[in-house]
N, C-alpha and C positions, 0 to 999 in steps of 0.2 A: 295283818298286812292288808288283807282284802277290804276290811272295814275302813282303814285309813284311806285307801285308794278311792273307795266310794265317796267318802266324805270330801276328799279333795275335788273329786269330779263334780259333786253337788255344789261346792263352793264356787268352782269355776263356772258352772252353769248359772248360778245366781249372779255372779259378777257380769257374765255375758248378757243376761237378761236386763240387769240394771244399766249396763252400758248402752244396750239397745234402746231402753226406755229413755235414757238421757239424750241419745241421738235423735230419737223421734220427737222429744220435747223441744230440742234445739231446732229441728227442722220446722216444727209447727211455729215456733217463735219467729224464725226467719220468714216463713210464709206470711205470718201476721204483719210483721214489719213491712214486707214488700207490698202487701195489700194496702196498708195505711199510706205508704208513700205514693202508690198509684192513685189512691182515692184523693189524696191531697193535691196531686198534680192535676187530676181531672177537675176538681173544684176550682183550682187556680185558673185553669184554661177556660172553664165556663164563665168564671167571673171576668176574666180578661175579655172574653168574647162578648159578654153582656155590656161591659164598659165601652168596648169598641163600637158595638151596635148602637148604643145610646149616643155616642159621640157622632157617629155617621148620621143617625136619625136627626140629631139636633142640627147638625150642619146642613143636612138636606132640607129640613124644614125651614131653617133660616134663609136658605138660598133658593127656596122654591119660587117659581113664577106663577103660583096658583092665583086664580082670580082674573085671568085674561079673558075678556069677552070677544067673540068673533062676530062680525057682521058682513053679510054679503053686500057689496056695494057696486052700483053701476057708475059708469064714467060718462058724464055729459058736461059740456061747457054751456053755461047758462048765463043769462043776465038777470040782475035784480037779486032780491033776497030768496033764500031757500029755507024751507021748514025741514029741519033735520030731526030724525027720530032719536038721536043721542045728544046728550049734553056733556061736553061739547061734541061736535060731529066727528065721526071716525071714517070719513070718506063720503062718497056720493056725488051728486051734481055740484058743480063749483064754477067759480069765475075762471075765465080764460087768462086772467092776470094773477100771477102768484104773489105771495107775500114774501118779502125779503126775510130770510131766516135770521134769527137772533133774539135778543132780549128786549122785551117791550114792557113799559111801565103801565100801559093802559090796555084795555081790551082791544083785540084786533078783529077785523071782519071774518066771520066764519068761512065765507065763500072763498076768500083768498088763502086762508090758512089751509083749507082742505086741498087746494092745489099743491101746496107743499107736501102734504101726505102722499099725493099721487107720485111725487118725485122721490119718495123714500125718506122723507123727513119724519121726525118724531116731534109732536107738539105737546109740550108740558104746560098745563094750566093749573092755576091755584086760586083758592078763594081770596078775595081782596083783603080779608081780615087775618090772613095767615101771619103769625109772628114774624117780626123782621129777621130774626136769626135764621128762620127756615127759608125765607125768601132769599137771604144771602147765600144760603147753602145751594139753592136751586140756581142762582145766578153763577156761582162758582162752577157748578156742574156744566152749564151751557156756555159760559164765556170761552171764546177762542175755539169753539167746536163748530163743525159744519153739520148741516142737516139737522139742526135742533132749533126749535122756537120755544120761547118761554113768554107767557103773558098771563095776567090776572083774568079771571073769568067769573063774573057775577052769577049766582045761582048754581054753582058747581055742586054736584051730589056728593062730593068727598073733599077732603082737605086739598088733595092734589090728584089730578087725573092726567095720565099719559096716554096719548093717542097716536096710532100709526094707521096706515091705510087698512081698514077692515079689522083693526085690533084696538082694544082699549082696556085699561086697568085703572081701578080706583085705589088710591093709596092713602095710608093713614097720615102721611106727612112727608116732608122733604127727606127724612132719615129712613124711610121705608126702603129696605134693601132691594125690593123688587123693582124699584125705579131704574137702578143701574142695569139690572138684568134685562128689563124691558128694552132699554135703549140699545144694549148690546145685541139683543136678538132681532129687533125690528128696524133699527135704523139701516137704511139701504139694503133691506132684505128683499128677496124675490117676490114677497106677497104684494109689494107695491107695483103698480102698473108700469111706472117709468123710473126705476131706480137709477140714479146717476144723472138725471136731468137737472138743470140748474135750480139752485135754491136762492138765487138773487137775480136782480134785473127786473124786479116787479115793483110793487108799491110798498110803502112803509119805510120808516127810518129807525132801525133798531137802536136802543140805547148803547149797546156794545155788541 
């Protein structure tokens, strides 16, 4: 009797150890699956974050206003021609008579256009050989707007150059996204000495 009791006890002990081992194995398997799920979630989050960062960087880069040059300019009304350090000028001594803002088919006098910049206008200039489609794009941008002047400019250092008082940016063409940003930032902005002063009542007959 005692032998059978010991045998039963040993079998029970073996079953208990086997059950404990199975429980431990199952626990390890659950931990492994949990770690795999967590790792996959972390990878997904990192990937999503990388994609988001790339999109933001792309959009930021595309919408950046990099390349704006700043020039300290003095304000004097003068007569006659002025030798400006920039092409085209971005402020400085200028005629007491402003240029009527708008679209011009031919070059306009520097000294009168600079007077517009003093009043918060943005002067958009382009090379005379710019493709017609790009000139049309510039015209559509300026047409019907206030405090914008568009004119061709021989000897321009870039395809398109936008100027405000003390600020200037060289652009790759009419479709350069920085043009819109430049206009938004500097048209009638506080950096102009007299923002809000008239942009008409001077010389010049704009085409539109």
